[in-house]
Backbone as CSV, one residue per row, in Angstrom:
resi,resn,N_x,N_y,N_z,CA_x,CA_y,CA_z,C_x,C_y,C_z
1,MET,-100.644,-25.778,133.585,-101.992,-25.957,133.126,-102.809,-26.663,134.189
2,LEU,-103.946,-26.135,134.478,-104.861,-26.789,135.404,-105.703,-27.772,134.615
3,MET,-105.959,-28.896,135.185,-106.769,-29.902,134.524,-108.232,-29.612,134.827
4,ARG,-109.040,-29.532,133.810,-110.455,-29.232,134.012,-111.252,-30.449,134.450
5,PHE,-110.743,-31.635,134.158,-111.469,-32.851,134.476,-111.251,-33.259,135.921
6,ASP,-112.318,-33.417,136.646,-112.273,-33.932,138.008,-113.279,-35.073,138.058
7,PRO,-112.793,-36.322,138.168,-113.710,-37.463,138.091,-114.759,-37.481,139.189
8,PHE,-114.483,-36.808,140.313,-115.434,-36.832,141.418,-116.384,-35.643,141.411
9,ALA,-116.090,-34.636,140.616,-116.926,-33.435,140.614,-118.356,-33.746,140.179
10,GLU,-118.508,-34.576,139.154,-119.852,-34.912,138.687,-120.611,-35.713,139.743
11,LEU,-119.915,-36.618,140.414,-120.558,-37.370,141.500,-120.977,-36.439,142.628
12,ASP,-120.090,-35.490,142.975,-120.433,-34.509,144.012,-121.646,-33.687,143.613
13,ARG,-121.677,-33.255,142.338,-122.795,-32.445,141.858,-124.096,-33.235,141.919
14,LEU,-124.042,-34.499,141.450,-125.238,-35.336,141.462,-125.704,-35.615,142.892
15,ALA,-124.767,-35.906,143.785,-125.134,-36.156,145.178,-125.731,-34.902,145.807
16,GLY,-125.156,-33.740,145.483,-125.675,-32.487,146.022,-127.066,-32.192,145.505
17,THR,-127.325,-32.525,144.236,-128.643,-32.310,143.644,-129.665,-33.263,144.250
18,ARG,-129.266,-34.505,144.428,-130.181,-35.532,144.909,-130.415,-35.438,146.412
19,PHE,-129.333,-35.255,147.170,-129.433,-35.332,148.622,-129.282,-33.991,149.330
20,GLY,-128.806,-32.975,148.624,-128.622,-31.669,149.248,-127.396,-31.614,150.127
21,TRP,-127.255,-30.514,150.838,-126.115,-30.290,151.724,-126.158,-31.328,152.842
22,PRO,-125.074,-31.930,153.323,-123.681,-31.655,153.033,-123.101,-32.504,151.921
23,PHE,-123.883,-33.398,151.305,-123.346,-34.256,150.258,-122.995,-33.425,149.040
24,GLY,-121.784,-33.532,148.596,-121.368,-32.803,147.403,-121.324,-31.309,147.598
25,GLY,-121.141,-30.829,148.820,-121.239,-29.412,149.080,-119.932,-28.657,149.110
26,THR,-118.802,-29.294,148.842,-117.533,-28.589,148.980,-117.437,-27.406,148.024
27,ALA,-117.854,-27.564,146.793,-117.773,-26.463,145.833,-118.725,-25.336,146.225
28,ARG,-119.797,-25.668,146.915,-120.756,-24.657,147.357,-120.110,-23.705,148.358
29,PHE,-119.234,-24.249,149.211,-118.581,-23.410,150.207,-117.302,-22.773,149.677
30,MET,-116.595,-23.450,148.797,-115.296,-22.982,148.348,-115.287,-22.789,146.823
31,PRO,-116.129,-21.894,146.301,-116.136,-21.687,144.848,-114.824,-21.046,144.408
32,LEU,-114.439,-21.299,143.174,-113.166,-20.766,142.698,-113.264,-20.234,141.289
33,ASP,-112.326,-19.368,140.962,-112.075,-18.908,139.599,-110.631,-19.271,139.304
34,ALA,-110.338,-19.666,138.080,-108.963,-19.946,137.660,-108.748,-19.303,136.303
35,TYR,-107.595,-18.662,136.146,-107.282,-18.014,134.872,-105.772,-17.939,134.702
36,LYS,-105.352,-17.735,133.469,-103.935,-17.592,133.166,-103.611,-16.111,133.091
37,ASP,-102.523,-15.713,133.769,-102.074,-14.327,133.786,-100.582,-14.334,133.460
38,GLY,-100.241,-14.123,132.210,-98.844,-14.165,131.789,-98.269,-15.554,131.936
39,ASP,-97.202,-15.675,132.734,-96.530,-16.957,132.931,-96.999,-17.675,134.192
40,HIS,-98.188,-17.328,134.683,-98.742,-17.952,135.880,-100.200,-18.322,135.648
41,TYR,-100.634,-19.363,136.339,-102.056,-19.622,136.489,-102.434,-19.095,137.859
42,VAL,-103.579,-18.475,137.946,-104.053,-17.909,139.204,-105.365,-18.601,139.567
43,VAL,-105.439,-19.040,140.814,-106.655,-19.666,141.329,-107.105,-18.824,142.516
44,GLU,-108.359,-18.389,142.498,-108.919,-17.597,143.584,-110.090,-18.366,144.179
45,LEU,-109.997,-18.637,145.486,-111.039,-19.382,146.188,-111.690,-18.491,147.234
46,ASP,-113.010,-18.447,147.243,-113.743,-17.681,148.248,-113.814,-18.478,149.544
47,LEU,-113.318,-17.861,150.627,-113.344,-18.489,151.947,-113.829,-17.480,152.993
48,PRO,-115.069,-17.034,152.875,-115.559,-16.014,153.807,-115.624,-16.552,155.231
49,GLY,-115.225,-15.704,156.164,-115.319,-16.060,157.569,-114.283,-17.056,158.055
50,VAL,-113.249,-17.334,157.248,-112.208,-18.283,157.629,-110.953,-17.505,158.011
51,SER,-110.366,-17.848,159.133,-109.111,-17.242,159.553,-107.972,-17.833,158.721
52,SER,-106.957,-17.033,158.409,-105.841,-17.525,157.597,-105.135,-18.699,158.274
53,GLY,-105.179,-18.760,159.600,-104.571,-19.871,160.323,-105.332,-21.176,160.181
54,ASP,-106.560,-21.106,159.671,-107.385,-22.303,159.478,-107.405,-22.768,158.029
55,ILE,-106.429,-22.321,157.238,-106.330,-22.710,155.837,-105.013,-23.450,155.621
56,GLU,-105.079,-24.589,154.943,-103.879,-25.339,154.574,-103.868,-25.532,153.069
57,VAL,-102.707,-25.291,152.468,-102.521,-25.514,151.034,-101.385,-26.514,150.889
58,ALA,-101.608,-27.565,150.124,-100.589,-28.596,149.941,-100.578,-29.072,148.498
59,VAL,-99.398,-29.461,148.031,-99.251,-30.077,146.719,-98.657,-31.454,146.939
60,ASP,-99.356,-32.479,146.474,-98.876,-33.849,146.561,-98.945,-34.447,145.167
61,LYS,-97.768,-34.657,144.592,-97.640,-35.119,143.212,-98.332,-34.122,142.291
62,ASP,-99.428,-34.497,141.665,-100.103,-33.609,140.721,-101.437,-33.089,141.261
63,VAL,-101.591,-33.072,142.570,-102.845,-32.615,143.161,-102.569,-31.483,144.149
64,LEU,-103.251,-30.369,143.927,-103.192,-29.242,144.849,-104.440,-29.329,145.722
65,SER,-104.249,-29.329,147.036,-105.376,-29.428,147.965,-105.447,-28.176,148.823
66,VAL,-106.639,-27.668,148.984,-106.893,-26.554,149.884,-107.905,-27.053,150.903
67,THR,-107.517,-26.975,152.175,-108.405,-27.381,153.258,-108.641,-26.164,154.147
68,ALA,-109.897,-25.914,154.455,-110.258,-24.775,155.303,-111.230,-25.247,156.371
69,LYS,-111.129,-24.623,157.515,-112.014,-24.972,158.622,-112.721,-23.698,159.082
70,ARG,-114.024,-23.780,159.176,-114.790,-22.624,159.653,-115.756,-23.082,160.732
71,SER,-115.702,-22.390,161.833,-116.644,-22.673,162.912,-117.373,-21.372,163.239
72,ILE,-118.635,-21.509,163.457,-119.465,-20.351,163.774,-119.915,-20.506,165.221
73,GLU,-119.534,-19.537,166.023,-119.882,-19.605,167.441,-120.889,-18.523,167.785
74,HIS,-121.905,-18.947,168.486,-122.926,-18.022,168.970,-122.743,-17.909,170.484
75,GLY,-123.311,-16.899,171.058,-123.225,-16.741,172.511,-123.836,-17.924,173.240
76,ALA,-123.457,-18.109,174.492,-123.937,-19.243,175.288,-125.459,-19.248,175.426
77,ASP,-126.057,-18.064,175.447,-127.508,-17.974,175.616,-128.249,-17.808,174.291
78,ALA,-127.525,-17.898,173.188,-128.153,-17.676,171.879,-129.039,-18.857,171.487
79,GLU,-130.179,-18.516,170.922,-131.084,-19.521,170.388,-131.054,-19.386,168.869
80,VAL,-130.478,-20.376,168.201,-130.322,-20.316,166.746,-131.678,-20.512,166.089
81,VAL,-132.065,-19.562,165.234,-133.339,-19.620,164.536,-133.136,-20.193,163.131
82,ILE,-132.113,-19.724,162.468,-131.775,-20.224,161.133,-130.261,-20.409,161.097
83,SER,-129.809,-21.514,160.523,-128.376,-21.770,160.393,-128.112,-22.351,159.013
84,GLU,-127.807,-21.478,158.042,-127.582,-21.905,156.660,-126.119,-21.850,156.245
85,ARG,-125.298,-21.102,156.993,-123.901,-20.965,156.602,-123.141,-22.240,156.938
86,PRO,-122.429,-22.794,155.963,-121.722,-24.053,156.216,-120.586,-23.859,157.206
87,GLN,-120.376,-24.874,158.023,-119.268,-24.855,158.954,-118.686,-26.255,159.028
88,GLY,-117.467,-26.323,159.500,-116.756,-27.590,159.562,-115.481,-27.498,158.750
89,SER,-114.987,-28.640,158.319,-113.757,-28.701,157.527,-114.122,-29.011,156.080
90,PHE,-113.527,-28.266,155.142,-113.843,-28.397,153.731,-112.549,-28.537,152.943
91,THR,-112.556,-29.369,151.921,-111.370,-29.562,151.082,-111.748,-29.423,149.624
92,ARG,-110.903,-28.761,148.885,-111.050,-28.622,147.431,-109.756,-29.099,146.809
93,ARG,-109.827,-29.972,145.811,-108.646,-30.514,145.149,-108.668,-30.155,143.675
94,LEU,-107.477,-29.795,143.177,-107.317,-29.497,141.757,-106.214,-30.374,141.191
95,SER,-106.462,-30.970,140.041,-105.423,-31.737,139.356,-104.544,-30.770,138.591
96,LEU,-103.236,-30.901,138.760,-102.274,-30.023,138.103,-101.607,-30.750,136.952
97,GLY,-101.435,-30.056,135.845,-100.762,-30.627,134.687,-99.253,-30.618,134.863
98,ASP,-98.561,-31.270,133.938,-97.102,-31.379,133.995,-96.400,-30.064,133.745
99,GLY,-97.052,-29.090,133.142,-96.402,-27.848,132.766,-96.302,-26.809,133.866
100,LEU,-96.689,-27.166,135.093,-96.655,-26.200,136.191,-95.498,-26.478,137.139
101,ASP,-94.926,-25.414,137.691,-93.834,-25.513,138.655,-94.455,-25.683,140.043
102,LYS,-94.610,-26.918,140.460,-95.295,-27.232,141.713,-94.455,-26.890,142.942
103,GLU,-93.175,-26.603,142.744,-92.280,-26.261,143.849,-92.372,-24.784,144.243
104,HIS,-92.965,-23.944,143.391,-92.974,-22.506,143.638,-94.380,-21.906,143.633
105,VAL,-95.327,-22.606,144.217,-96.692,-22.103,144.337,-96.699,-21.010,145.406
106,GLU,-97.325,-19.893,145.098,-97.431,-18.783,146.051,-98.879,-18.663,146.510
107,ALA,-99.058,-18.334,147.790,-100.406,-18.198,148.345,-100.523,-16.874,149.094
108,GLU,-101.671,-16.223,148.909,-101.966,-14.965,149.601,-103.429,-15.006,150.009
109,TYR,-103.737,-14.520,151.198,-105.117,-14.483,151.676,-105.494,-13.039,151.948
110,ARG,-106.515,-12.556,151.236,-106.891,-11.147,151.345,-108.413,-11.016,151.208
111,ASP,-109.015,-10.376,152.189,-110.453,-10.069,152.166,-111.324,-11.315,151.939
112,GLY,-110.954,-12.425,152.582,-111.748,-13.644,152.460,-111.518,-14.415,151.176
113,VAL,-110.489,-14.055,150.410,-110.187,-14.744,149.152,-108.762,-15.281,149.218
114,LEU,-108.610,-16.587,148.997,-107.290,-17.210,148.917,-106.846,-17.141,147.460
115,ILE,-105.678,-16.534,147.229,-105.159,-16.364,145.874,-103.904,-17.215,145.742
116,LEU,-103.938,-18.177,144.830,-102.798,-19.051,144.568,-102.230,-18.722,143.192
117,ARG,-100.914,-18.591,143.121,-100.226,-18.340,141.846,-99.337,-19.530,141.547
118,LEU,-99.575,-20.161,140.391,-98.823,-21.334,139.982,-98.029,-20.998,138.720
119,PRO,-96.693,-20.930,138.830,-95.894,-20.566,137.661,-95.837,-21.695,136.631
120,VAL,-95.763,-21.302,135.364,-95.602,-22.252,134.264,-94.113,-22.559,134.143
121,LEU,-93.789,-23.844,133.985,-92.393,-24.237,133.804,-91.844,-23.649,132.504
122,GLU,-90.575,-23.317,132.502,-89.933,-22.749,131.318,-90.095,-23.676,130.106
123,ALA,-89.955,-24.983,130.341,-90.059,-25.950,129.249,-91.474,-26.028,128.664
124,ALA,-92.476,-25.581,129.421,-93.865,-25.663,128.966,-94.339,-24.385,128.282
125,LYS,-93.503,-23.349,128.272,-93.899,-22.091,127.640,-93.885,-22.250,126.126
126,PRO,-94.750,-21.523,125.424,-94.802,-21.628,123.969,-93.463,-21.245,123.338
127,ARG,-93.119,-21.936,122.298,-91.871,-21.671,121.592,-92.164,-21.443,120.115
128,LYS,-91.349,-20.631,119.509,-91.488,-20.342,118.088,-90.289,-20.962,117.370
129,ILE,-90.546,-21.646,116.303,-89.482,-22.259,115.520,-89.337,-21.469,114.233
130,GLU,-88.170,-20.914,114.042,-87.922,-20.163,112.817,-87.464,-21.130,111.731
131,ILE,-87.890,-20.851,110.535,-87.526,-21.712,109.408,-86.388,-21.045,108.663
132,GLY,-85.271,-21.775,108.539,-84.103,-21.241,107.846,-84.159,-21.573,106.360
133,ALA,-83.305,-20.900,105.577,-83.195,-21.182,104.141,-82.512,-22.533,103.973
134,ALA,-82.515,-23.068,102.776,-81.914,-24.369,102.489,-80.467,-24.398,102.980
135,GLY,-80.123,-25.435,103.747,-78.771,-25.601,104.246,-78.462,-24.761,105.484
136,GLU,-79.398,-24.001,105.973,-79.194,-23.121,107.125,-80.125,-23.577,108.254
137,THR,-79.628,-23.616,109.484,-80.476,-23.990,110.607,-80.560,-22.816,111.580
138,ARG,-81.656,-22.752,112.275,-81.853,-21.700,113.282,-82.281,-22.335,114.584
139,GLU,-82.003,-21.637,115.680,-82.341,-22.178,116.993,-83.752,-21.782,117.406
140,LEU,-84.260,-22.543,118.350,-85.571,-22.298,118.919,-85.524,-21.049,119.791
141,THR,-86.554,-20.226,119.731,-86.630,-19.044,120.591,-87.976,-19.048,121.301
142,THR,-87.996,-18.445,122.465,-89.244,-18.350,123.228,-90.122,-17.274,122.586
143,ALA,-91.391,-17.623,122.389,-92.340,-16.684,121.796,-92.643,-15.573,122.783
144,ALA,-92.862,-14.389,122.280,-93.231,-13.248,123.134,-94.635,-13.461,123.656
145,ALA,-94.830,-13.135,124.925,-96.153,-13.351,125.540,-97.117,-12.278,125.114
């Protein structure tokens, strides 16, 4: 389970609203979608213009961190007229719940999108308890997905 609460996200949003880029701008550069697909949670982060070698994914305790670096180079004689695309190093952190297998996170980078698959631990999967007749006991079984 991904934790929806991020204590710093509201501060980042407020700073971004009040002061603009670069304050609170990490989500602006690295927007994500997260959803559950069977026995996995999937997180997709947009990283346009980033080389796969400039992306780091790490899990430390209950925090998944994605760090990406993007540099935009113009020719030596180029005169920049407008520069709105963010560049530099960006980090996005997600709090992970206890029900995820943090040892088996899979990462794939395709078409500018980083796709992370986080498996749900067997112990965290839904279980169905059958009720037996008086004097009879039944074992726990895993519910069908």
